[in-house]
N, C-alpha and C positions, 0 to 999 in steps of 0.2 A: 704428947708432943715432945718426940726431943729435942735437944737443942746441936745445933750444930754450927755454929759461933756464935760468940760474944761476941759484948765492942772491945772488951778491953784486949781477945786476942785476935781483933782486925786494929785494933789499933795497931798493936806490937808488930809490926807487917811495913809499918813506915817506919823510917831514918828521921826524919826528920820532923821534930817537933811543933814547935811554936806556935805560929800560927797557921800553920798548915793546923795542927790538932784540932783547936781553933776552929777551922771551917769546917773540917767534920763533925761537929755537932750536931751541925744541921741533921745530919745523916744516923745521929745516935735512937730516935724512934724506931727506928728497921731492927732494931734491936731487942731481946733474942733470933735469929734469925733459926727457929726452927723445924724440921720437915713436914714438910707440903708436900700434898699429890702435883699441884701444880706448878712445884719449885722445878718437880722431878721430871716433869716434862719443856720442862726450861733447858735443864743437864742439856736435856737427850736434845732436844731445837740445834744448839750453841752445839752441838758432839754431829746432830747427821748435817745442815743442809748450813750453818751458823759456824762462825770465826770469832770468838775471843785474843784481842793482843795484847799483850803484857806490858813490862818496861820497854823504854822507854811513857809511851803515852799508849794506856787504857784502855780500852774501848771494843766495843761491843760489834757487830754486826746479825744475817741475817737474810739468809735467799731462800727466793720461792716467785715460780712463773703463775704467782695468785696472789693477786694486790687483795683481799682479803686471809689470806693464811699470815702476810707481814701485820695489817692487822688481828688479827687474833693474836701473837707476837706481842704485838707493841700494850694488847689489855692487856693482853697476862701480866708484862711485864707491869707496868703502870700498877694495874695491883698488887702487886708486891712490892717493889717498890719507889710508886709513885713517881718514876719519869718518862720522856715520851722519847719516841726517836723521830725523823726523817726519812718517809720511802723515795726511791727517785726511781729509772728505769737503769738497769745497769749496757751502758752502752760498749761497754766494752768486752763482751760475748756475743756468740752468733744464738743464743735459746731464749731470747725476747724473754730476760727472766731480770726480778726487778731487786731491789735490794733496802734494810732499814736500816741506818746505821742507828744505836746511840753512843754517843759519846761526852760518856759519861763514867769517871777514873773511879771514885768510891763503886757505884756500883759493879763495874768491870768485877774489878780488884774482889768483891764478894762473892760473887759468882765462881772468880780461880778456887779461892777457901771453901766456897764447897762441893768443886767436884770439873770443872770448867776445864780441861787441857788448855795454854795458850799457843799460841802460832800454832805452823801448820803439822795438823795432827797427823797426818803419814811419817815425819818423823820424830816422834813423840811414842811415853811409851805413858800409857796411862790404863785405871781401871774406872770399871761403875764405883760408886760412889759407896764405902758399906750403910750409908741412911737408909739409903736406893734400897742394897741390896734384904737386907731385912727388914722391910715394910710392905709390907703385900700391895695395899694401893700405890705404895708412892713405887715402887718394880713394875706396876700394873699399868701406871702410867708413863712413865720414864718410855716402857717396852714400845708401849701403843707408839708415844713422837718419836724414836729411832724408826720402826718399820715404816709408816708415815716420810717418816724425808729418805731415808735408805735402800729399805725393802722394796721388792717387785712382786709380782706373780707370774706363775709361769706355768704355760698351757701347752699339752702338745697334745693329740688325740688319743694317741695309742696308748694314754694315763686315764686312768678313771676317774683321780683327781685331782688339783689347779694343786700345785706343788708352791709353797713362802717362802722366799732365798734375800739374803744379804748378806754385802761384803764386805772385807775391809782392808784396803789396802796398805801397809805398811811398808820401807824403808825396809831391804834385806835380810839386814842384821837384826829387827822389831817383829820379825816377821811369827818371833812366838808369841809375845805382847800382843800378839792382834790373836792367835792363838785360846789367850787365858781369854781374854774382851770378852769372846765369842763365849766359854764354855762357862763364862759367870748366870750366862744368857740363859741355857742349855740347862744348865745346871735350874735355878731361879723356875726357870716357866718347867720345869719335872717337879719342884715342888710343891710350886703352890696350886698351878692348874695342871699337873697331867700334860705338857706340852710334851712328847720327844722327838728333841732334835740329834740333826745329826749335822756335827762342824769340819770341816775336812782346811787342810794348804792346799790352794789351785797350782798342778805346776804350770803358771805363767807370768811373767816376769813381764815388766811395762818401763821403757829407759826413759827416765823427764827429759827435760831439755837442759837441764844441768847433770847430766849424764845419773844420777843416782838411779841406783835401779830399784825396785817392789814390785809386790809379789802383794794379792790379797789371799783371805782365808773365807769361804764358805757358811752359809750356816745355813741348813736345812729345814724346812717344818712339811712333810707327807706325810699322806693317810690322814688314818681319819685327826687325827693332831689335829688337820687345816681348820677340823669342824669347830675343834677344844680353840684352835684358837680367836676362830672367829667370832665367836661365841662372850669369850675371856676379854680378851688382847683387844684386838681390831685395828685395818687403821682406821685413819681418819678424812671424812670427802669423798672426791670421786676412788680410790683404790677398793674404801669399802664398798661401794654400789657393783665395784666390777664383780668384786671376788664373792660377791653374796646372788650374784645373775648363773653367775661359774658352777657354783655350788645346788643354784635351785637346778639348773639343769645338767 
């Protein structure tokens, strides 16, 4: 396993020294942070249904409509970083979702340095970290979690097989960045698993409440590659069961 982040490199991201560095000694046993499929899955969770807040108050959240998903996320975070979060029901939306918040500034900072974008992802440029792309099992876990969060299964009666789709929305002037991100997935799925993928910028525009215009880039997996996706990557939970039922039919 390769090293992603050393303790000294982590410390250099702090401007204040003294007592704060002394406090961070408690986190020293976590280092060095090494490549790990479980960590790559957490990166995907936070790119998908999560959020990482940067300066001035580092913290992270993950949202799901299933409490078991939040417990799974917390269990994996604890196994990597020995911290737990707080699960609550979201009262501010209409989707009956739940949220887990982890208010640990050092852990949020570590995940940022490992490749999680901070802030509103639709307004940020980011790519898949090279340590994930260069490791077949890390990439597999990353894709499984990202497709579970963001992917969907489209089935039309005039098609022999279902399609697997995933969209990434970006501010208009960042749409090429979204296309690059999807192309990273496209190339690595072909390289490691011989899964054919199509990536297209969609001709749709959404105007947010803050008047910012956003557009989506869509990724498609179709034809025989759907079978290879099912075997090699797959979703987790209900989506995988649904895809299996469609393929059996």
